[in-house]
Structure formats: C-alpha cells, structure tokens
C-alpha positions in Angstrom: -1.0 -33.4 87.6 -1.4 -30.0 85.9 0.9 -28.0 84.6 3.7 -26.6 86.7 4.9 -22.8 86.5 8.5 -22.1 88.4 9.6 -18.3 89.2 13.0 -17.2 89.9 13.9 -14.5 92.3 16.6 -12.4 90.8 18.4 -10.5 93.6 21.5 -8.8 91.7 20.2 -6.4 90.4 16.9 -6.1 92.5 14.1 -6.8 90.2 12.0 -3.5 88.4 8.7 -3.0 89.9 6.1 -3.0 87.8 6.0 -0.1 85.2 3.3 2.4 84.8 4.0 2.5 80.5 5.5 0.1 78.1 8.8 2.3 77.3 12.1 1.3 76.4 13.4 2.3 80.1 11.4 0.1 81.7 12.2 -3.0 78.9 15.7 -2.3 79.6 15.3 -2.5 83.2 14.0 -5.5 83.3 16.0 -7.0 80.7 18.6 -6.0 83.1 17.3 -7.8 85.9 16.8 -11.0 84.5 13.1 -10.9 84.4 11.0 -12.9 82.5 7.7 -10.8 82.4 7.0 -6.9 82.6 3.9 -6.2 84.0 2.6 -3.1 82.7 -0.7 -0.6 82.5 -0.5 1.1 79.0 0.7 -1.8 76.7 1.7 -1.6 73.3 -2.4 -1.1 72.0 -2.9 2.2 74.5 -2.6 4.4 71.4 -4.4 2.2 69.2 -3.1 -0.4 66.4 -0.1 1.7 64.8 2.4 0.5 61.9 5.3 -1.4 63.6 7.9 0.8 62.3 10.2 3.4 64.1 9.6 3.2 68.0 7.2 1.0 68.0 9.3 -1.8 66.1 12.3 -0.9 67.8 10.2 -2.0 71.3 8.9 -5.1 69.7 12.5 -5.9 68.7 13.6 -5.2 71.9 10.9 -7.2 73.9 11.2 -10.4 71.5 15.2 -10.2 71.4 15.5 -10.4 75.3 12.9 -12.9 75.0 10.4 -10.9 77.4 7.0 -11.2 77.9 4.1 -7.9 78.0 1.3 -8.3 80.7 -0.8 -4.9 80.4 -4.4 -4.5 82.0 
C-alpha cells in the first residue's frame, strides 16, 4: 500500500483560509490555528530571489520555527 496522508481539522480557533500573499500576519494566523500548510498565491519568490535578511529572513525563520510548510501557485 502507498504512503498514507492524514488531515487534521482544527475547530478552535477556526482554521484560516488561503492567503493571497505570504506575509507575517497570514503566517501567524495559520500557526495559531495549528495549520501544517499555508496556501498562498504570492510566495517567497514573488519579487525574485532576495537576500535572506531583514523581513524576508524573519518570514523564513517564523515558518521554520512554526514547522509550517508553504505552497504557492
């Protein structure tokens, strides 16, 4: 049998919906809701590759610290 995927619904607080952009507020809402995955349209490389300093470093640090994956499309 192939790999198994388990999904967990978080009822309190309600899980956030998908976010348009990967911003600190969206990350915090997802983390507070206990999400494992954040779906966004504008991901980490929307403005091209930037040095991982300042605000972009804090976003990445928060994602790793919260064990939160990101999918952007």
